[in-house]
N, C-alpha and C positions, 0 to 999 in steps of 0.2 A: 461159267458162271456156278459160285459159292449155291447150294442148296441145302437149308434147314429142314430140321424132324418138325415137322407139326405139333410133333407129341409133347418133347421135350425144348427145343431153339437149339440143341448144336447143331453144326456143320456136319454131315450127313459125308461118311467116306468107306470104300470099300475094301481097305487095307490093313487094318489090325480089330479083330472083334477084342482084343481085351481094351480097346480105348472108346471112350463112350463119343455117338455117330455112327457109328458101322449098322451097315447094313448092308448084306452079300452084289446086290443089283441099288444103284440109285437111277429113278426114274424122273421125268421130266414133269410128271402129274405128282399131285399132295402126296411124301410115301413118311412114311416114319423109320425110323431106326427098330434094329432088332430088338433090343429094350423096350421101346413104350408098345411095341406090337405086340410083343409076348405078356406086356403088363396089361394092358388090354383086354386079348383075348385071350390068353389064358390064366389071368389073374399070377400071374408070376410074378417075386417084388422084384425090385432092384436091385444091380446090386451099386450102383454107381450114381451116388446120390448126391445133391447142391452140398456144399459149404459156404459159411457166412460170410467168409473173403468174395467170393462168390457173389454174394447179394451182396455186399455192401460195395462193392461194384457198379452191378450193373445198376443199384439204386442214386450213385454220388453219378452215374454216367446220364440217367434220367434227371436226375435234380438240373442239369443243365440245359434243358427241350423245355421251351415253353408249351408245355402237356398240362393234360388236363388229369389234375392225381384223382384215382379212387381205391381207397385203402378202404380193405375188407376187415371187418372184424367178425371175432364168432361169439354172440350174445351165451353159449352154454358153456367157455370157454373165456370169459372176459378179462378175469384178470390179465393170464397169458399174451390175450390178443390187442387190447387197449396198451401197446409195448410204447411207452416212454421214449426210446432210440429209433423207435420210427416217429413218434410227434415228431419227436428236437428236430428231424431231417425236412418234416414237410413242413414246418411251421416257417407262415409266410407265401407258402402256395397256394393255388385254386384246389381244392378237397371236398370232394365226397365223399361224408363216413358212410358204409355200408356195412348195415348189421343183419350177416348172416342167421344161418340155421335157424330163423326163429319158428318151421316145424317142430323142431322137437321139445320145444316148449308143450305145456299143457294146453287144450282152445278156451283152457278158461282166464287164461292171463292177456290181459287186454296190450294190445299193440300199443298205445298212448302213453300207457305206464314204463315200454321199455324205452318208448324213444325220450321219453322225459327225465328217466333213470342217465340214458346215454348223454343226453343233453347236460344236466350239470355234468359230468362226469368229466366233459369237453372244456366246462364251466371251470372247473378248479384249475385245470390245468389251464387252462388260458387258451387251448387251441380252439384257431376260429375254421370253421367249415361252413364251404355255403350253403350245403343242405343233410339230412342225417335219415337214411331211406333204414326200415326192415324188411329184410326179405330173406326169400330162402329159392336160393340156386336148384334144392329136391326140387321142390314141392311149384317153384316156379309165380310165388307169391308175389306180388307189387312191383314182379317186373317194368310194367309198365307205365308206374308214378316214376317210377326210377331212370327211365329210357327218355322221359317227359322233359326229366331236371338234366339230364345230360345233352339232349339237344338244345334243351333251353340258355346253357352256360358252355358249351361246347365253345361253340367259335370259330371252326377253322381247325380245330387242333388234334390231337392225337393222343390219346384216353388209356393211359397207363392204372395195368389193377396191383397195387401190394400193398402187403400184408406178413403177417409171419406166416412160418409153417404149416399148415392144417386149419386152416380160417375158411376152406374151400372156392378161394379163388379162380381156377382151372375152372372147375364146375358149376361155378358164377360163367364164365367167359360163352361154355360149353352150352348155359339156358339160355344166355342174352342169343349166341347165335340160332337157336332151335327156334325162338320166341320171335323173333325179327328176321333171320333169316327164311332158306327153302331147305338148311341143312334140317337133317331129322334125326342123325346121330353125333354122338362126341368128336368133338375134333382132336381138341387137346387132353393129353393121359394124363388122368384122376389117379390115385391111391389114399390110402390112410399114414401111410409111408411118409414121412416130412422129407424134403429136400426134390420132388421128383422133378421138378422143374428146374432146367440148369441153364438154359438163359435166357435172352428177352427171345419173347412169341411174336410175331406180327401174326396180329391175323384183319385182312380185310374187311371193312367190316360197311363203311362212312359213305354215302354216294359222291363225297368228295375227295375217294380213294384215301383217308386217313382211315384208320386202324384202332382197334385193340390193341395192348401191348401187354401181355401176359408176364411178370417178373418174379425169379425165384423167390422162396416164403425164406425170411432169414428162421434158420434156428433159436429156440426159446430153450437155453439151457436147463431154465426151471420150468419145463414141462416134463409130465410122470412119461410122456413119449421116452424122454431119452434114458431112460432108466428102468423100459419094461423090453420084455422081448414082441420082437414085434406077432408073432404069433399067439399074445394074448391081446390085442388089439381092439379084437370086435369082444373081449368079456369085459372092455373099459371103454372106449368113447361107443358112444349112443347114434343109432342109425334109424331111429323111428321116436313118433312121439313117445315122450314120458313120461310114465305112470306113478305120482309124488305116491310117498311110500310116509305114514304119519306116525308117532310117536309119544304119545302120552308118556311122562317125568312125574316121578313122587320117587326122593329118595336118590341113591346114588348108585349108577349106574354109566358103564363105558356101551360106546357103540364102534365097530371096528367096520370101517365101509371095505371092502375086502381084505386084502392086505395091503391094502396102499394109505391108508390112516385110520385112525382112531382115535372117539372125541370119550374122553371122562369125566360127569358129569355129577356136581359135587353137594350133597344136599339139595336138591332138587322141588320145587316146588308149584305144583301149576304148571310147567313148561311142556310144550311140542315141538319138536323137531322135524321137519319135514326134508328128507331127502329126494334130489331131483338127478336121477343116477341112470345107466344104463343097466340094464332089468338085469343081467347076467352078473352083475359086479353086484355081489350080497353083504347084506345087512345083519350083521351079529352080536345081540345085548348079552351084557355077564356084567355080574354085582361087582361093584369093583374090589370087595373081599378076595376075588379069584383073580382078579387079573392078571397077575403075574401069569398062576400058571397057564393062562387061553392063552398070554403070549409065545411062553414058550411052548405050545403044544400045539397051538392050531392054528398060526400066523404061515402060510403055505402048506398046510394041510386041509382042514375044514373049513378054516376063512381061504380067499383066492389066493393061490400059487402065484405068483412074480416071479421074473428071474433076476435081474438086477437089482432090489430094490435093496440097500445097503446099511441098513437100519433106518431109526426117525429123528426130525429135529420136532423139537415142540415148542409152546408158547402158551400160557395160562391168561385168559382173560376173564371176564368181568362184563359181563349183560345185561341191559335193560331193555325193554320194549321186543321191537321186531328188530332181528339181524339178519345177513345173509352174506354166509360163508363160500366163499369161492375157494377149491380145492383148483391144483395143477393142471389143468386141462381136462379132466371129467370128468364134474359135474361140480353141484355145489346144494346146501343147506338153509335151509331157512329156519330158525332157533327163535321159537316166539316165548316173552318170560324173561327172570332177571332170575342169573342164575352166574355161576363160575363154572369155568368150561376149561379143561385142559387136553390143549387140542395136540396131539400127535401125527406127523404127516412124513413121508417118504423125504428122505435125506437129500438135502441139496435143491428140493423141488419148494412149493410154498405153499399158505394157505392167506389168504385177502378178504377181511372185512368190510361190509360196505353193510347201508340201512336196509333199510323194506325197499325193494326192487320189484315187488311181488304185490302190491295192493290190493288185486284182487279178488286175493287168492290165503283164502281159510279165513276172513269173517266171518 
């Protein structure tokens, strides 16, 4: 009988240390391959990662099953985790939408406002879901309510966990196991590196011998994680509650978001901008007349250096009222007021504009 690594889902083997699933000794009990063991206990970065071909094979296989689908998205990186490719595949299936990482948002933000926002986005895309749950895998927020829904609608089926890379699928399953079973430590390997889960991971969970099944995450080539060095992840990805940074604008200024994006405001009058970012990702303001000098001398130096960002794409937009600008995978900004802004962002990533999703903030 073939045994699989409980961390990444690969078939365990002890013949070739350069291939996935290698472990010196294959034991009868729950076993991790060497890659996952070192990643979990020594924070060693994995050398073998899942590819999108692997993901699509798994998802196509999953869709052949009569399972309950749990799609996990990341509220902090909503624009890239609410992925249209995944939505298209899951259309016409029974889906529970789980919005993870609510703990990263300031406590002043009302969970119902986030729920309403996500619900409207589902309606715009005609994406029918059984329920939407806002949770935090890290803090355990609202897991009981989610479990009640799963128990109500599962009807004896397996539960498949899907989503793009780095939305916290594996962390979510670990949190559910620790909340509703006797386990006290993580079972599935987790990492900030996209592609940690290589194959389906079957975790027996329910009294009827059905399981939670973790799947590899779709690698989104629009995510900033694809263009920066993994050593910079902790400077870019937030790990704790965000403290918003607010600026009042009068005149023409540019705001650099680390070395990953910069926003140029033209003739702003009584405009506010609130950044929601990792506190290590510094915001730097310069006057527009010094913009060219700042780009040449400061990006990569006093502005956060990032290794693989190869220039910037740009778009110019006119804003009215309150708007939320999502960056690709590393944060967002609430812009309040009528203003024209030139948005420059890391080449091959994206920025997405939504309406006001933070109604309780900055009124």
